[in-house]
Structure formats: structure tokens, C-alpha cells
N, C-alpha and C positions, 0 to 999 in steps of 0.2 A: 504493500500500500504506500509506504513512504517513497519507494522508487517511482511509482506512478505520479505521486504528488510532485516530486522533484522534477520529473519530465514535463508536467503541465506548467510548472513555474518557469522552466527554461523556455518553453515554447511561447509563453506569454511575453517574454522579453524580446523576441525576434523582431516584431514590427517596429518597436522603438529603436532597435539597433539599426535597422534598415533605413528608417527615416532620418536618423542622425547622420548616417553616411551620405544620404542623398542631399542633405542640407549643408554639408561641409563646403567651405569656401574653395572655389577652384581658381587657382592662380596660373597665369600663362606668362612666364618670363620671356623676354625678347631673345630671339636666336641671333647670335652675333658672328657666326662663321659657317662655312659650308659643311665642316665636319660635324656640326651639331644637328644637321638635317638627318634625322632618323625617323623610322616609322613611328607615328604617334598622332595625338590629337592637337590641332592647331587652330589659331585664328590668323587669317591672312589679310592684313590691312594694306590697301593700295595707297599710293601717295596723295590721294584726295580725301583720306579719312574714312573711306568705305571699304567694307569687307564683303566678299561673296557670301550670300545667304544660302539659298537652296535652289536647285534646278526647278524651274517653272516653265514648262513647255519649251520655248525656243530661247529663253533667257535664264540667267542666274540672278536672283534677286540681290538687292544691295542692302546692307545693314550698316548703320553708322556706329563706329566703334571709337571709344576714347581710351587711350593708353596713358598711364601715368607712372613715372619712375621706371620706365622700360618694362612695364608689365600690364597685362589686361586681367582684371579680376571679375569673375562671375559674369561673363558675357551673356547677353540675352539672346544672341543668335550669332550666325557666322562661324560656327564650329565645324571644322572639316577633319576628316581622317586622311592623312598622307601616308601612303604605302610606298616606301622608298626601296628601289631595287637598282641593280647594275644597269638595266636598260631604260630607266626612267622612273617617274613617280606617278602613281595613280591618285587622283583627287576625288574623294567621295564626300558628299554632303551629309548633313545630319540625318537624312532619310535613307542613307546607304546607297544613293545613286551616284555612280561615277560619271564624270563629264569628259567629253572629247570634242575636238574641233568638228565643225559641220562636215568637213571633207572636201576634196576637190579644190583645195586652196581657196576656199570661200570664207567670207565672214559668217560667223554663226557658231552655235553650240548644240550638242546633242548628248543623250545618255549612252555611254559606252565605256567599257573598261579600256582605258587608253593610258599609255605611259608618256607623260610630258617630259621634255628635256628641261632640266632646271639649271639656271645659271646664277651665280652669286657675284655681286659687285661689291668688292671689299672697300671701295671708296665711300659708299654711303650705306653699306650693310643691308642692301635690299636684294630680293630674289625676283627672277622672271621665270615664267612658265611658257615654254615655246612648243610648237608642234614639231613633229619629226617627219623626215622624208620629204614628200612633195608639199606638205602643209607648212608653208613659211608664215606662220601666224603666232600670235602671243595672246594669252589670256589678259583681257583688259577691261576696264570700266568705261562706260559710255556716258560722258557728262551731259549729253543732250537727251538721254533716255533714262532719266531718274537714277543715273549712276549705276545702272544694272550692267551685268557682265556677259561677255561673249568672247570668242576667239576672233581676233581681228588681224587682217593681213599686215605685214610689216610696213608696206607702202601706205596703208591707211593710217597707221599710227604715226609714221614719219611726217606725213603731211600736216597732222594736227596733234602733236604730242600732248598738249594740254587737254585736248578733248578725249583722249584715250589713255588714261593713266594705267601703266602696265608694270610698275615696280612695286613689289610687295614687301612689307616688313612682316616677318613671321614671329608669332608668339606661340610657344609650345607648352602644353599642359605639363606642369611639374618641372619645367626647365629644360636645359639642353642635355649634354652628355651625362649619363649615369656614372658614378664613381666606382672604381673597382674596390672591393672590400679590402680593408687593411690586413696585411699578413699577420698570422699568429705564430708565436714561437714556443718551442718545447722547453726552453730554459726556465729553471725554477731554482730559487735559492742562490747560493754562491756558485758561480761558474769558475772552475779552476783550469789551469793549463792541463791539457790532455782531454778535457771534456769536449763534447760535441754540442752544437746548437743547430736545431732543425727548424724550418719554417714551412708554412702552408698557407693557402688562400682559399676562401670559401667561394670566390667567383669562378665559375666554370671556365676552363680553357685560358685562364690568366697565366701570364709568365712572371715568375719571380726573378728579381734581380737584386744583387747585393754589392756593397762596397766595404772595404776595410779602411777605417779612419777617413781620411779625405781623398782616398783613391777614386778611380773611375768605377762606374757600375759594370758588373759582369753578370752573365746568366748564372742562376742558382740551379745546380743539378743534384744537390743532395746535402746531407748534414755537413756542417763545417767544423773541423777540429780546431780547437783553440790551442795554439802553440806558444803564444806570448800575450801580454797585456795589450788589448786593443778594443776598438769600438766597431761593431758591425751594424750597418744600416741596410735595411731591406725594404723594397717596395714591390708592388705588383702592377703589371701593365697589361692592357688588352686593347686591340684595335677597336675603335668606335666607342671607347669609354675613357673617362679621365683617370689618370694614374692614381693609385691608392695613396693614402697617407703613409709617410715613411714610418717604419718601426725600427727602433734602435735597441740593440743588445749590447749592454756594457756593464761591467762590474757585477755580473751575476743576475741582472734584471732585464726584462724586456719591457720597454715602455714606448709610448708615442710621444715624440718630442721634436720640436723644430730645430733645436740645437743641442747636440749631445755633449758639447764642450763648454757648457756654462754651468756655474754654480753660484748660489747667492752667498755673498760674503760681505758683511758689514753694510748691508742694504744695497749693495751694488752687484751687478753681474760681472764676473770676471771669467775669461776663457782659461781653460786648463788643457794643456797639451797632453795627449795620450800617445804612447809609443807603441808601434806595431812593427816589428822588424822581421818576424819569421813565420807568419801565418801560412802554413802549408808550403812554404818555399822549399823546405827540405824534401817534400814529397813531389815537388814540381807541379803543384796544383794551382799556385798563384804566381804570376810573373813578378820578378824583382823589378822595382821601379827604375833601377839602373840598367835594365836590359839583360840582366843575368838570370839564370835559373838554378834552382837547387841550392841557393845560398852560396854559390861559388863564383 
């Protein structure tokens, strides 16, 4: 009986949890580089302040969008799903309809799964969405048609660039690149000469890299044997993601720290130099900074 009561109480909480999730604030930070363009949910604001709304017959509606502090918060419309691939990007509105140029190198728009060619202009941080193959068109707003959107031929846009805004500032739900998880270390307690330190990363397919003291980063291929006093810094990297936070192993502890060579002394930070002369050089696993190997 108590089990059934507990189950009923749990179920009674579900609607509240769902409503709380749906009412959560949605923040769309500005995308500032081509590398940040990944599959996700976006608001695409043209340089006239309007964003594409939804496909409506032969037009895409226009939605006025206000961005503040390089982000859009809780937009009332103009949310699109961008599916990014090697051969182009599919643009799908909030109703799940993908859009494509009308075809035949004509002005117009239609519903179809189509991969737009995306270009990023680093000078002003905007994106353009162009047709491919024989379709020399771009997605643009039409200032004389209630700012609604279609694909327009390049020659049409060139003749009246102010009438056909085609440069978009993108705002992505949750921000740009996801960060790789910080590496974790197996070191615990005091690490002594002869002990080994191993690292791992929870992000799938991430590559671990490490450096000794202020040396250059190198690929991590397995546990590192401590052969002298030193500081080991490890990070994880993966294409399409921001590098992880650095993790430092020094003096028997693994910690996240921006600077492993500082300590508070008399109210001021002073750097302390650490010596590392022989880590794995005797086993020829690390190169000698002077170009020699094996400590010889």
C-alpha cells in the first residue's frame, strides 16, 4: 500500500515539473564565428531587424526581433532549426518545414529539404545563406513586402541592397560551442617519485593532452610516471567543441587552477618555480628540451 501511495505522489509531481521546464527562460547568445555554427536551435536576424518566421505559402513571414547585450531572450517567434552538414545547412521553421529556393534560378521560396551554402563574414560577424548549383540566389528580406523573406537572385539584391537585406546575425539557443569536460585524475594523497598519474575525460572521443611544467603540450597515451618534482597540466580537446578547463597535478593533488605556480604569501601572489629535469627522459618517453634523449 505504501509503495502505491508513493507512486501516486510521484506521478502527481510530473505536471508541475513539466510546466516548470517549459516556462524556463530561453537565452540565445550571439554566434561570433563560423566554427560555432553547429546543428541546433537559432534565431536569424537580418540586418533590418527582422527574422524569418514560418513558411506561409510562397513567403516566409517576418518577425521583429530585439537583441540586447549580444543575446535574444525568450523570442516570441522566428525560431529555426539549423541542421549543419558537410554539404550545406538545412533550414527548418518552427513547424518543421524546411525551405528551399523556388528553383530554376528564380526569385521565390518553397518547402523542400535543401542544403544552403553558408558563408561567414568575419568583418561584421554576419552569415549569408546562398543557393547551390544553378541557383545563384540568397535568402533575403523584402523591404517592400512587409519585410517577408524569399530567395532572391544575386543580381536582384545587387541592384537594391537596401531593399533586400541578406546578412544575418545568428543567435543560438544555449550559446555556441559546447565545452569538453575537464579531465579527471587518479592521483590521490601524496604523489611520490616513482608513482604514476593517470587521466581520463568523460566527453566521448576527446583527446587528452598534457605538458610538464611550462613545456609544450603533447598527446597523452597512458599513465605518466613521476621521476622528479614537477607540475603536470592536462586538458582535453575535440573538434567542434571548446577545449576543456586545464587540470593541474602537482604536489600530490589534482586541482583546477589557472596558474599552478602561484601561492598566497603575505597577501600577495608570488610565483614559485618548480623543477622538472627527468620526467620519463631516462625511458625516452619525453624529449629533452635541449634536443637530447634518455638524459644523455
